[in-house]
N, C-alpha and C positions, 0 to 999 in steps of 0.2 A: 503493498499500502505505500502511495504517494504520503511523504512526510515535509509541512510544512511548517511554518513561523510566521506566523502574523503580526504583523507590525500592529502598534497603537490606534495609527490612524485607519486602519481599515475597521478594527472595531467601532472607531468613533463615528467613520463615516457611516456603517451601517446601522448605528442606532440612531442618525438621525434621518435617514429614508430607508424604506422598505423597497423602492426602484431600484436603485443603483448596482454595480457589480460586487461590492461590498458586503450587503447583502446579503447576493445569492452565494457568495463565499460561504459565507454561516449556514445557510439552508445547505448548502452541499455537503459544510462538515458536519450538520444534524443527520443528514442520511448516509453519514458514511463515507464520503468517497475520499475521503483524504482523513490524515490521523494529522491533529496540530498537537506540534512542541511546544513547551512551556517550560520555562525556570520560575523558580520562588521571585528573583527579582522582576522577573517579566509581570507574573501575575500583580504583583505590587504597585507596577506601573498601570497595566489594565487598570486596575483598582481604585490609585490616587488618580488616574486622569477621568473614569467615567463617573467618578462621582464629584466633579469641579460642578461648581452651582451650575455654569454656563452649559454643560452638557446636560445637566440633568434638565433643565429649562428646555434645552434643544428638543431632547429626545419625550420630553412629557415624562418623566421617570421620576420614583424615588429611591432613597437609598435602596430599599429593601428590593425593589426591582432590581436592582443592579449586583446586588448580594447574590439574588436567584440565578440572574443572568451569567454571574462570573461561577457559581455554584454548577450548574447545569454545563457550561464549557469547561469546568474541567473531568467532566463526566465523561467528552469528547476525546482528550487530552494525553500525550502522553510526558510523565514529567521529565526535566532532564537537571541533571547534576551537572554545574557545572567547574568541570575539571579543572581547565586553563582557561585564564583570562587575557584576552587579548590588545587590550585599551592601549594606549589610544588608537582609532580606525576613522573614529568617524568624529564630523565637526562638531555633532550631538551629542552632549555627557548618558541621554535619556535613549538613542540608538543602539549606543555599546551594548547594552543587555539583548535588544533586539538581536543584533549581532551573534553575540555570543552564546544564544540560545541555539541559534542556525550551526553554529559551528560545531558546538558541543556535543549535539544531536544528530550532527550530521544530515541534515535537514535537505531534501532534495530541490527546494525550492524558500527561498523568502519572501513574501507577498505584503507587498508596500503601496502607497498613494504618492510615496516621496523616493523617485528610484534612485535621484541625485544624489540625496545624501549618503547612499551605501555605495555608490557604483565603482570607486576606487576601491573598498575592500572585496566587494564581489568579484574586480579581477581578479585581486591579489590570492583570495583563497577558491579561484572556481567558483561561486555560488551563483545557483539561477536565481537574479533579482526578477519578478515579476508581479506587473501590477494587476490588481483583482480581475480585470478584464481578460486579459492576457493568460493569467492562471485557470480560468475557466474555460477560454477558448480551446486551449491546447496542452493542459497538462494533466485534465481529470476525466477518469472513464464517464461513460454517461451514465445518468443517472436513471435505475431501474425502477425505479417505486413510480416515472409516470405512469 
């Protein structure tokens, strides 16, 4: 099964709109079309960002719904222990945990809306860097539940 790390911006985008590729990526995860990889620092990042007041307001959610979403997300994810820290590789410190989860988990892809932020590191480590739309179109097996 394809193993992928989702950048926080994919979860944020999915929480703001059910129409885009980011939401479709989460639906593909729910249908077990790929395996999400997560680390403790990455889960903490997801939680911190999704619980920001502006994110709660934009998605019309409360803290309980965010907790329920993250609990469910963990049920579809494989934990990754960060044996090696590769810092610094990106311009944004919060991107480091996304990259380190992908590298330590031997991800097949890192899915992000900000490919430019990871481009240099992706080339260095030969990591597939994909937008949600490209990930859906070119990497995932067909949905058998349709």
